[in-house]
MARDREN-147618 format. One line per 10 residues: number of its first residue (from 1); their letters; for each residue x, y, z of C-alpha. Coordinates in steps of 0.001 Angstrom, whole numbers, plus 524288, in hexadecimal, padded with zeros to 5 digits. Layout:
N
NUM	a	X/Y/Z; ...
***
This chain:
686
1	xxxxxxxxxx	80000/80000/80000; 80564/80D49/7FBFC; 802C0/81828/805CA; 805C8/826A6/804CA; 80648/82E2E/811B8; 80748/83CE4/810F0; 80A22/847B3/81A9F; 808CD/8522E/81054; 80EB1/85FC0/81170; 80E77/86B26/80816
11	xxxxxxxxxx	81B6E/86B9F/800E7; 818A0/87513/7F5C9; 8207D/87F30/7FD3F; 82D21/87BF9/8042C; 828FE/878EC/81222; 82E2F/8720D/81E14; 82991/86405/81DFD; 82912/8598E/8287A; 82A7C/84AF1/82697; 81D60/843B5/82587
21	xxxxxxxxxx	81F0A/83CA2/83274; 8105D/83A78/833C8; 80EAF/83245/82796; 81C12/82C71/82A21; 816CB/826BD/836CC; 80ABF/82190/82FCA; 81302/81B34/82540; 81C6C/81558/82F0D; 81160/80F4A/836F2; 80AB0/80A16/82AC4
31	xxxxxxxxxx	81745/80394/8263B; 818AE/7FD28/8339D; 80B39/7F71E/831DC; 80AE5/7F3A4/82370; 8191D/7F2E8/81F2C; 81B2D/7F121/810A6; 80CA1/7EFE0/80E02; 80CA8/7FEB4/80CD4; 8150C/808FD/80631; 81411/816B8/80BDF
41	xxxxxxxxxx	818DE/8237A/805EF; 81952/8301F/80DDE; 8170A/83DC6/8087B; 81840/84C0E/80C77; 8171C/85230/7FEFE; 809AA/852F6/7F891; 80F90/852AD/7EAFF; 81789/8468F/7EDF3; 80B8E/83FAE/7F373; 80348/842E3/7E78C
51	xxxxxxxxxx	80E39/83EBC/7DE6B; 80F6C/831D8/7E5BF; 800BD/82F69/7E4C2; 80153/8321F/7D62B; 80CC1/828D1/7D4A0; 806CC/81DDD/7DCB0; 7F982/81D60/7E32A; 7FAC5/819B1/7F191; 7F138/8112E/7F8F1; 7EFC5/81AE2/80424
61	xxxxxxxxxx	7F330/8291B/806E7; 7F45F/82EC1/8149E; 7F58E/83D56/81760; 7F83C/84593/82372; 7EF6D/85125/82675; 7F4C2/85D9C/82C98; 7F186/86C0C/82BE2; 7FCAD/86E11/82251; 7F8DA/863B5/8184F; 7EA07/861E1/81881
71	xxxxxxxxxx	7E77A/867E3/80B2A; 7F395/86197/8057B; 7EE49/85471/809E7; 7E136/857C1/803C2; 7E74C/85B81/7F6D5; 7EF3D/84EF7/7F637; 7E451/84655/7FB81; 7DA45/84B49/7F1DE; 7E3FF/84A56/7E6A9; 7E698/83C2B/7EA0D
81	xxxxxxxxxx	7D822/838EA/7EB6B; 7D56B/83F1A/7DE31; 7DF0C/835C5/7D7DE; 7DC3E/82A08/7E08B; 7CEB5/82B32/7E6DB; 7CFC1/81E06/7EDC4; 7DD3A/8204A/7F3AC; 7DC0F/82048/802AB; 7E0DD/82CAE/8095B; 7E21D/82D8E/8181B
91	xxxxxxxxxx	7E5E1/83933/8206E; 7E9E2/83C8B/82E51; 7EEEA/84808/83604; 7EAA2/8525C/83FE1; 7E48C/85C43/83691; 7D685/857E6/838C2; 7CB4C/85A67/8421E; 7CB2B/84E09/84A62; 7BC9C/84D14/84D3F; 7B4AD/843D6/8448C
101	xxxxxxxxxx	7ADCE/84FB5/83EC2; 7BAD3/85606/83B94; 7C049/849B6/83578; 7B40B/847C5/82D4E; 7B4AA/855C5/82862; 7C2FF/853F0/824BF; 7C094/84742/81D5E; 7B527/84D0F/815E2; 7BD52/85896/811AE; 7C963/85048/80EBD
111	xxxxxxxxxx	7C254/8453B/807D9; 7CEE2/83FAD/80230; 7D220/83A66/80FDD; 7CD09/82C9E/811FA; 7D161/82ABA/8202E; 7D629/83471/82A52; 7DF2A/82F43/8350B; 7DDB8/8368C/841EE; 7E9B1/8392B/84A83; 7F549/82FA9/849BD
121	xxxxxxxxxx	7F4AB/8288C/83CC0; 7FEE8/81DC4/83CB0; 7F635/81271/840E0; 7EA4B/817AE/839E6; 7F10A/8189E/82CB9; 7F6BB/80AF1/82E48; 7E914/805F5/83127; 7E403/80CB7/824E8; 7EED7/80683/81CE4; 7EB4E/7F951/82299
131	xxxxxxxxxx	7DCFC/7FAFD/81F0A; 7E0A6/7FE50/81102; 7E9EF/7F2CA/80FEF; 7DEFD/7E9D8/8145A; 7D654/7EE74/8093C; 7D6D7/7E9A0/7FB2E; 7DE4A/7F31F/7F2AA; 7D1C0/7F73F/7EBE1; 7CC02/7FB7E/7F8EA; 7D7A2/80377/7FDA2
141	xxxxxxxxxx	7D067/8102C/7FB37; 7CD60/81C6F/802B4; 7BEE6/8194B/802AE; 7C143/80BEA/808A9; 7CAD6/81156/81287; 7C0B3/81B07/81772; 7B8EB/80F6C/81C59; 7C45B/80ABA/824B0; 7C97A/815CB/82D47; 7D1D8/81096/8388A
151	xxxxxxxxxx	7D07C/81543/8468F; 7D4EB/82357/8477D; 7D0EB/82690/83996; 7C53F/82C9E/832AC; 7BF88/82B68/8251E; 7B362/82F7D/81DA9; 7AD08/822CD/81994; 7A095/82425/811DA; 79FCC/8327B/81594; 79FFD/82F0F/8241C
161	xxxxxxxxxx	7AB51/8316E/82D82; 7B095/824D5/83334; 7BBEB/82239/83C67; 7C14D/82808/848FC; 7CC96/8300C/84E85; 7D25A/825B6/85780; 7E0AA/82880/85A8B; 7EB72/81E86/85CFC; 7EE73/81B1F/86B30; 7FC86/816A4/8697F
171	xxxxxxxxxx	805DF/81DA6/872B5; 811E3/81752/86CB5; 81424/81C96/85EF3; 81F17/81349/85B44; 8152C/80B40/853C0; 817D2/81554/8491A; 82506/81206/842FF; 82E4E/81D2F/83FFD; 82C52/82418/83309; 83A62/82906/833C0
181	xxxxxxxxxx	84226/81CAB/83649; 83979/81585/82C89; 83E21/81F7D/82269; 83075/82403/81ED8; 8341D/8325E/8206B; 8419B/8325F/81A38; 83D69/83902/80DA7; 83771/8443B/81556; 84357/845EF/81E02; 84BAA/845EC/811B2
191	xxxxxxxxxx	84361/85115/80C60; 84667/85922/81862; 83965/857E2/81F4C; 839CE/85A8D/82DDF; 83973/84E24/83629; 82E4A/84C71/83FE1; 82FE8/84465/84C3B; 82493/83F6E/85465; 8275F/839EA/861F1; 8198F/83A33/8678F
201	xxxxxxxxxx	80B78/83D55/86407; 80074/8439C/86B8C; 7FE45/84FB7/873F3; 7F7B7/850A0/8815A; 7F3B2/85EC5/87F4E; 7E715/863CB/87944; 7EA97/870C9/872E6; 7DEE7/8759A/86B28; 7E68F/879C1/85F0C; 7EE67/86D23/85D5F
211	xxxxxxxxxx	7EADF/86010/8572F; 7F2E0/858FC/86197; 7E86D/85DB4/86B12; 7DE22/8540D/8664C; 7DB22/84952/87031; 7DF47/83E26/8674E; 7ED59/842F8/86741; 7EFA9/84598/875B5; 7F5F7/8387F/87911; 804C3/837FD/87870
221	xxxxxxxxxx	80AF9/82D83/86FEB; 81956/82B93/86D3D; 823E6/8255D/864F5; 82EDA/81E67/86C30; 83BC3/8255F/86E92; 842AF/81B50/8663E; 839BC/81E8A/85AED; 83B2A/82D55/85CAB; 849F7/82C4F/85D6F; 84A65/82414/8511A
231	xxxxxxxxxx	8427B/82E1F/84976; 84ABC/83975/84E64; 8576C/83295/84B11; 85281/82F27/83D89; 84EFF/83D48/83AA0; 85B63/84330/84060; 8643A/839E7/83903; 85CC4/83ADF/82C46; 864F2/8401B/82118; 85E43/84D6B/821A5
241	xxxxxxxxxx	85E11/85917/82ACA; 851FD/85FB7/83072; 84E6E/86CFB/835D5; 846C1/86681/840B9; 84193/859FE/84678; 83328/85BBF/8493E; 82CD0/854A4/854A5; 81E1E/853DA/8529F; 81AD3/84FD6/860A8; 81071/85880/866AA
251	xxxxxxxxxx	81787/858C7/873D3; 825F7/8558D/87312; 82B13/85483/880E4; 81E8E/84F13/88689; 82629/84269/888F5; 832C2/84194/890DA; 838CE/8390D/8865D; 838BD/844DF/87D47; 8453F/8492B/8841F; 84BDC/83D28/87E65
261	xxxxxxxxxx	846B3/840AC/870FE; 84BD5/84E8E/87239; 85940/849B5/87672; 859AA/84092/86AD4; 855D5/84B84/8616A; 860D9/853EA/866B7; 86A5A/848A3/86549; 8664A/846D1/85714; 867D7/8555B/85461; 875A7/8558B/859A7
271	xxxxxxxxxx	87924/84935/85226; 8734D/84D16/84502; 86FAA/85B90/844A8; 865A5/8571C/83AB0; 85AE6/85FEB/8401D; 85B1C/86D87/845F9; 84F02/86E17/84E99; 844A9/865EB/85553; 83657/869E3/8555A; 82E93/8657D/86139
281	xxxxxxxxxx	82107/867FC/866A4; 82423/86764/87520; 81AE0/861DF/87F3D; 8111C/86BE2/8845C; 813D0/866A7/89203; 82179/86B20/895A7; 8285E/8604D/89D26; 835FA/86058/8A35B; 83BCC/856D2/8999C; 83895/8601F/88E6C
291	xxxxxxxxxx	843F2/8687E/89308; 84CD7/85D0C/88FE1; 846F6/85C69/8823C; 84A28/86AB1/87FCF; 857DF/86941/88527; 85A65/85DAF/87C42; 8556B/86405/86FC8; 85B24/87166/872AA; 85B2D/87AF8/86757; 854FD/870D9/85E57
301	xxxxxxxxxx	84774/873AE/863A3; 83F06/87DB6/86A95; 83848/87CE1/877C6; 82A75/87BC1/87297; 81FC7/87FED/87C12; 8123C/8806F/8760F; 80B8B/88BEF/87CB6; 80271/89033/87176; 7FE9A/89BCF/87A01; 8028D/8A17F/8871D
311	xxxxxxxxxx	7F501/8A67C/88A69; 7EDA0/89DFB/89432; 7E02C/8A03C/88E33; 7E54B/89CA4/880CF; 7EBAA/89029/885D7; 7DEF4/88C26/88C56; 7D75D/88E2C/87FB9; 7E180/8860D/87855; 7E07E/87AE8/88243; 7EEB9/87C17/88647
321	xxxxxxxxxx	7ECF5/87DBE/894EC; 7F37B/870A5/897B7; 800C1/875FE/89380; 80989/87B1F/89E6C; 80F74/88817/89A66; 8189E/888F0/8A611; 81EEA/87BE2/8A2F4; 820D6/87FFB/894D2; 82769/88C96/89926; 8306D/884D4/8A1F9
331	xxxxxxxxxx	83411/87C76/89644; 8377C/888B3/88E79; 84040/88DC1/8995C; 846DF/880A6/89B42; 84A56/87F46/88CE4; 84DD9/88D58/889C0; 85C51/88A3E/888DE; 85A9F/87DD3/880DA; 850AB/87DCA/875CC; 85098/886FA/86A43
341	xxxxxxxxxx	845A3/88F6E/86FEE; 83897/88DAC/876CE; 82D25/88CA3/86D4A; 81E67/88DC1/86E35; 81215/89050/8663B; 80940/89C0D/86862; 7FD0F/89A92/85FF6; 7F4CA/8A559/859E9; 7E60A/8A44B/85ABB; 7E517/89C70/86731
351	xxxxxxxxxx	7D7D1/89D53/86DF2; 7D714/8A894/877D4; 7E3F3/8AE6F/8730E; 7E442/8BD0E/8703B; 7EDEA/8C508/86859; 7F3DE/8C9FB/8750B; 7F4A1/8BCB3/87BAF; 7FB51/8B6FE/86FBB; 805ED/8C167/8702A; 80719/8BEB2/87EBA
361	xxxxxxxxxx	80963/8B042/87BE1; 81409/8B375/87205; 81B21/8BC9E/87B47; 81946/8B37C/886CB; 81F59/8A869/87F10; 82B3B/8B10B/87C7D; 82BB8/8B461/88AE8; 82C4A/8A5C8/88DB8; 8383B/8A4E0/884EA; 83155/89E56/8797C
371	xxxxxxxxxx	83826/8A264/86CF5; 83127/89A34/862DC; 8229D/89D2B/8626C; 81AB3/8966E/857E4; 80C34/895E4/85546; 8031C/89D7B/84C93; 7F4A5/89E0A/84A2B; 7EDCE/891BC/84EE1; 7EA03/88878/843FA; 7DD50/8810F/84528
381	xxxxxxxxxx	7E0D7/872B5/8447D; 7D610/868C2/8420A; 7D377/86045/84DD4; 7D843/86A37/857D8; 7CFC6/87051/8624B; 7D2E1/87DEC/85D45; 7CCCC/87AE0/85005; 7BFC5/8765D/85598; 7B3DB/87F1B/852F8; 7B0E0/8809B/8616F
391	xxxxxxxxxx	7BEB2/88597/8643A; 7BDE6/88F2C/858FD; 7B0FA/89452/85DF2; 7B57F/89524/86C17; 7C145/89DAF/86918; 7BC2F/8A4DF/85D1C; 7C669/89EAC/8545C; 7C63A/8A381/8464C; 7CF5C/89DA9/83C4C; 7D4C0/8A059/82ED2
401	xxxxxxxxxx	7DD0A/898C6/82532; 7EA82/89A33/81F73; 7F3D6/89260/81724; 7FCC3/888B3/81DDC; 80AF5/88CBD/81C1E; 81120/88413/811DF; 8045E/87C94/810AB; 801E1/88034/802A2; 80668/87B15/7F593; 80305/87796/7E7AF
411	xxxxxxxxxx	8020D/86906/7E541; 7FED8/863AE/7D7E6; 7FA5B/8713D/7D404; 7F113/87324/7DF77; 7F2C5/87CE5/7EA83; 7F184/87627/7F7AD; 7F20F/87D89/80482; 7EFE2/87BB5/81311; 7E884/884D4/81C25; 7E947/8881D/82A86
421	xxxxxxxxxx	7DD3B/88C0F/8321D; 7E24C/895BC/83C15; 7DC78/89D78/8474B; 7DB02/8ABCC/84394; 7D1F3/8B0DF/84E34; 7CCED/8AD32/85BB3; 7C485/8B372/86625; 7D116/8B8F0/86BCC; 7D891/8BD4F/85FAD; 7D472/8C3DA/852F2
431	xxxxxxxxxx	7D9C8/8C0AE/84594; 7E012/8CE26/844A5; 7E779/8CB2A/8511F; 7EBDE/8BE2C/84B60; 7F11B/8C534/83F66; 7F89A/8CE89/84840; 7FE17/8C2B6/84F50; 8019C/8BC4E/84263; 80A78/8C7AE/83EF1; 81044/8C923/84C86
441	xxxxxxxxxx	8128C/8BA8F/84DFF; 81A06/8B9ED/8412A; 823D1/8C3A6/846BA; 823A1/8BCCD/853E4; 825EF/8AF89/84D99; 831C9/8B455/8460B; 8378E/8BAE2/85204; 834F8/8AFE9/85B9E; 8321E/8A2B1/85584; 83B44/8A46D/849F5
451	xxxxxxxxxx	8453B/8AA09/853AC; 8485E/8B6B0/84C79; 8482C/8BE95/85924; 84B72/8B51A/86410; 85612/8BDDC/86A01; 84C9F/8C952/869D3; 84148/8C189/86F8F; 849C9/8BCDF/87AD1; 84E02/8CAD4/87DA1; 8404D/8D091/87D2B
461	xxxxxxxxxx	83A0F/8C5CE/88540; 8448D/8C6BA/88FB1; 841A2/8D535/890F2; 832F6/8D360/891E4; 82FAD/8D883/8844D; 82493/8D1B3/87D2B; 827B1/8CEB0/86F0A; 81A22/8CF54/868DD; 81852/8DE06/86B94; 8255B/8E02C/864C0
471	xxxxxxxxxx	8203F/8D912/858CC; 813A6/8E0F4/85915; 81BBF/8ED6E/85943; 82448/8E82F/84E4D; 818A8/8E523/84590; 81341/8F2C1/84836; 81FD6/8F8A4/842BD; 81E55/8F23D/83568; 81ABE/8FF2B/82F1A; 82762/90576/833D2
481	xxxxxxxxxx	83053/8FD64/82B21; 82D29/8FA1F/81CEA; 834AC/8ED3F/81C8D; 82F4E/8E89E/8298E; 821B9/8EC8E/8251A; 82320/8E3AB/8192F; 82502/8D7B2/821A2; 81A34/8DB1D/82B49; 810C6/8DE9D/82058; 81399/8D178/819DA
491	xxxxxxxxxx	81160/8CA7A/826C2; 80476/8D14C/82953; 7FF94/8CE72/81BA4; 80309/8C018/81D52; 7FC60/8BF90/82A9B; 7EFDF/8C5AC/82573; 7EF32/8BDCB/818FC; 7F297/8AFEE/81CF4; 7E524/8ABF4/82239; 7D883/8A93B/81ADE
501	xxxxxxxxxx	7CAB2/8A810/8200C; 7C7EC/89ADB/819B8; 7CEF7/8901C/8123F; 7C704/89443/8065D; 7CCF7/8A1D9/80722; 7DA95/89BFF/8064D; 7D63C/89395/7FAE4; 7D118/89F8A/7F3C7; 7DDBA/8A6D8/7F693; 7E62D/89BE2/7F143
511	xxxxxxxxxx	7DD77/89A35/7E559; 7E377/8A6D8/7E058; 7EF7A/8A33F/7D85A; 7F6C5/8AF72/7DCDC; 7F4D1/8ABAA/7EB06; 7F9D3/89DFF/7E84B; 80632/8A3C3/7E2A7; 80809/8AB9E/7EF1A; 807B3/8A047/7F8A9; 81441/899DC/7F400
521	xxxxxxxxxx	8223B/89E86/7F31E; 82576/8ABA6/7F935; 81777/8AE05/7FD8C; 814DC/8A06D/802F3; 80C18/8A02E/80ED9; 81464/89EA6/81B06; 813DB/89F7A/829AF; 814FF/8ADDB/82CE4; 81C46/8AB2F/83984; 82789/8A620/83157
531	xxxxxxxxxx	8248C/8AE3C/82559; 826B6/8BB86/82B6B; 8349A/8B8C3/82FEA; 8373C/8B1DD/822F4; 83337/8BE55/81BE5; 83C1B/8C692/8246C; 84842/8BE54/8224B; 845FB/8BE4D/81399; 8444A/8CD19/81334; 85021/8D351/819DD
541	xxxxxxxxxx	84A7E/8E118/81934; 83E57/8DCAC/82085; 84693/8D4ED/82A20; 84ED1/8E0FE/82CF6; 842A9/8E96D/82E69; 83CA5/8DFA3/837CE; 84874/8E089/840B5; 84905/8EF4F/83F9A; 83B03/8F0E3/84418; 83C82/8E689/84E95
551	xxxxxxxxxx	847EF/8EE07/85451; 83FF7/8FA94/854C9; 8350D/8F3A1/85C14; 83E60/8ECBC/86557; 84569/8F93F/868F7; 83876/8FEF2/86D38; 833E0/8F2E7/874C1; 840D4/8F0AA/87BD4; 84543/8FE80/87EC8; 84338/8FCB6/88D73
561	xxxxxxxxxx	84D9D/8F217/88ED2; 8557E/8F0EF/88228; 85D41/8F910/8787A; 85C9C/8FA5D/8699F; 86A43/8F451/868FF; 865F8/8E7F7/87013; 859C0/8E6C1/867BB; 861CB/8E8A9/85B57; 86B8D/8DE44/85FA8; 860F1/8D468/8630B
571	xxxxxxxxxx	85A6B/8D641/855CC; 867C7/8D499/84F80; 86928/8C78C/85664; 85B7B/8C39A/851E3; 85E7D/8C679/84395; 86BFA/8C05D/84356; 86673/8B3B4/848F0; 85DC3/8B162/83D04; 864B3/8A661/835D2; 85AA1/8A620/82AF7
581	xxxxxxxxxx	85D47/8B464/827AA; 86BB1/8B17E/82875; 86A70/8A651/81EAF; 8625B/8AEB6/81578; 86E21/8B7D1/81551; 876C0/8AC0C/811EC; 87D3F/8ABE1/81F3B; 87C91/89DC2/823CD; 88512/89E46/82FF6; 87E08/897D3/83B3C
591	xxxxxxxxxx	885AA/89F9B/8456B; 886E7/8AE2B/84775; 88BDF/8B818/85151; 88419/8C429/8550B; 88A59/8CFD1/85BB9; 88181/8D7CE/8649B; 883B3/8E11A/86FDA; 885E9/8DC9B/87DCB; 878F6/8E247/88276; 8718D/8DA08/8789D
601	xxxxxxxxxx	878E2/8CDC5/87C96; 87553/8D048/88AB6; 86727/8D2AD/886EC; 8667B/8C5C5/87F7E; 86CE2/8BEBB/88AE2; 86380/8C4A4/894AF; 857B6/8C006/88CE1; 85D4D/8B25F/88B74; 85F51/8B247/87CC3; 86E12/8B196/87E99
611	xxxxxxxxxx	875A0/8AA22/888CD; 88316/8AD78/88E0F; 889E4/8A375/88587; 88375/8A8AD/8790D; 88CBC/8B45E/87934; 89A8E/8B66C/87422; 89E80/8C17C/87D32; 8AA98/8C5CD/875CA; 8A2D6/8CC34/86ADD; 894E8/8CC0E/87004
621	xxxxxxxxxx	891E8/8C226/86582; 88604/8B979/86580; 88819/8AC8E/85E98; 87C25/8A6D3/857C8; 87A43/89A6A/85002; 86FB9/891BF/84A56; 86E68/8830B/84B87; 87701/87D49/840AA; 86CB6/873F1/83B6C; 86296/87ED8/83AE3
631	xxxxxxxxxx	86C39/8881F/83455; 86F87/87E2C/829E6; 86144/87B6E/826ED; 85DAA/889DD/8262A; 868D4/88C0B/81C9E; 863FA/880CF/81458; 85622/88618/8142A; 85AAB/8939A/81025; 86264/88D47/80526; 856DE/88532/8008B
641	xxxxxxxxxx	84E30/89142/80017; 8586C/89ABE/7FAEE; 850F9/89D10/7EE41; 84355/89DE4/7F416; 84423/8A454/80158; 8365C/8A8E0/8046D; 82EE0/8AC01/810D0; 82950/89E4F/81000; 83646/89734/80E39; 83D29/89EF5/818E5
651	xxxxxxxxxx	831B2/89CD7/82223; 832E9/88E46/81F94; 84141/88EB5/8239A; 83D48/895F0/82FF5; 8333D/88B71/832CC; 83D65/88106/830BE; 84601/88741/83B31; 83C39/88DC1/84463; 8439F/8975D/84CE0; 850A9/89150/84904
661	xxxxxxxxxx	8549E/89A65/83DFA; 85C1D/8A328/84770; 86952/8A231/84DF4; 869E7/8A092/85CA9; 87499/8A293/866E2; 87EE8/89848/8641C; 87D19/890F7/870E1; 86F35/88D4A/86CE2; 87425/881B9/8650B; 87BC3/875FC/869BD
671	xxxxxxxxxx	87EF6/870F8/85C2D; 8879F/87ADC/85560; 88EAC/872BD/84B1B; 88A30/872C2/83D1E; 88120/8675E/839FE; 8862A/85BA0/832B8; 88358/85B48/8240B; 8764A/854D8/82140; 86D09/85470/815E6; 864F7/860E7/8152A
681	xxxxxx	856A7/860A3/81828; 84DE4/86C6C/818AE; 84137/86946/81F76; 83AA9/86E15/81311; 835BB/8667B/80780; 8369F/86C01/7F9DA
***
């Protein structure tokens, strides 16, 4: 039996891509059950899947369903059904309303899907394969399969919904063989896709905006340490090099054994230098052993604390009252000297949150020492409590739609695009206030999360100066400087024009050929939080003007405790740390020395940005460097894009190295030798 399993992703534009671990698991389990009775091919590219179907009709197609590929799945699924109406197509994934009514609505709208697998799919898909193998070849059809949904699956049989949403009870996940050591993911690693590691599944929390919050997924399940170590070793010693290793656990650190995993990751980094960072979603319940995790991983990762908001009423409305803020703050303090930086999410559009309380949360996070603050407007995810009609009514939630960054392309001559439904108004915040926040947060994101102004933020916070009022004053000065006004005017136009009232409005917009031409290349839709800084670094006059106006504002806001010379020096340090700007000027040195006055050095020491051993006292020189693996990969990306550097392409590089495109005091890194030569990989797919 020939089976095609697809975790499709838009690849019309050059985007970061991740290995298809989900369908890799499904394939690996199916092989363990059926052996050579089946032949499975995995796909990420829609064009490659369609070409494969044209070349040889499979006996079954399985597809994953996420917010970023729903319409891509539909395009491919309907194309396949047009050519082969009887070919069975099954689907699974979290992008669905989990009630029977929601599932039925989905299956009626997406009529190319014969069976939908709810929650974990490894056993369910193997059972489906077994049912098909038991049938005569002539009966291995989608129509016949709809009569046979296994436990945990739904189908529309004879226009009636049949099935259930039963989830698997297994706590030991080792029944799923490794997709890595079985070589099912080699071709994707070879293409430079970012490796995903899963050590456990499930989440005990019930956050209203998150799919992990559904009851069926609140039991913790795990892979054995032996299995996790084998996957990590396979990835680290693969012939390629990666910008990150991505852990998809909902709560890394929830188990004490995660310390062993962290130690092993660090050991692999020092042995291979084949990756430059580790992405983790830390446990929402800060436990003492999580300090050991941060110490082990060091600069490879951030201390991730998921606050979402720092307003008590907001947290109550989001059903996050079971998360201990004090313990999380203790974790931040304990790991300040070890991990790259503390990180959190502060969401826009949370129930009960006002414009003022949101700014308070941003500034409070900085006060706590958090220097990487993610989160934007809340997206309405099917199956979450936030998306339910009663929640929308309770909090006056109004939504609009926008394109999904990178989720658009032309496949076989047809434009296919993904949409996000996003909160644009609540009882507590107007849409105009959200637009104001959109502009302010783009500046905030570049300064804080992308690390452009870390020395400055440390100095201001230490002296009790809130950063968001400075940004409000900066935006208000746009009319005072023509070049700065260009960048702010562009940002405001983008913020006001990115949302549409209905999906039909976006369809009508894209039906215009001129508008289609404008969504690719230089004008490609992008995340504004990355896009604004990308625009600045590609337009030196606007970058200069930005710093000029920022200095004017800072001199006014800090006059009671600082001097123009100190402010000028600190901004000089900020600019000279930007390795991306440096590379765009064809300066690829990963180390630099910055000379500033003694008063500025003392100011940066007092606020904690510099430590005593960061200073060369003979010449008042500050020595800065960037992680060697990161530096090498940034240089490679600049080279690959040298002929087509656009806001979109530069923003993609920034996303590849979130907050790591800047030099830091030399003592930040323990590995200071150049990495060994390895085959280049980019994390992008052409």
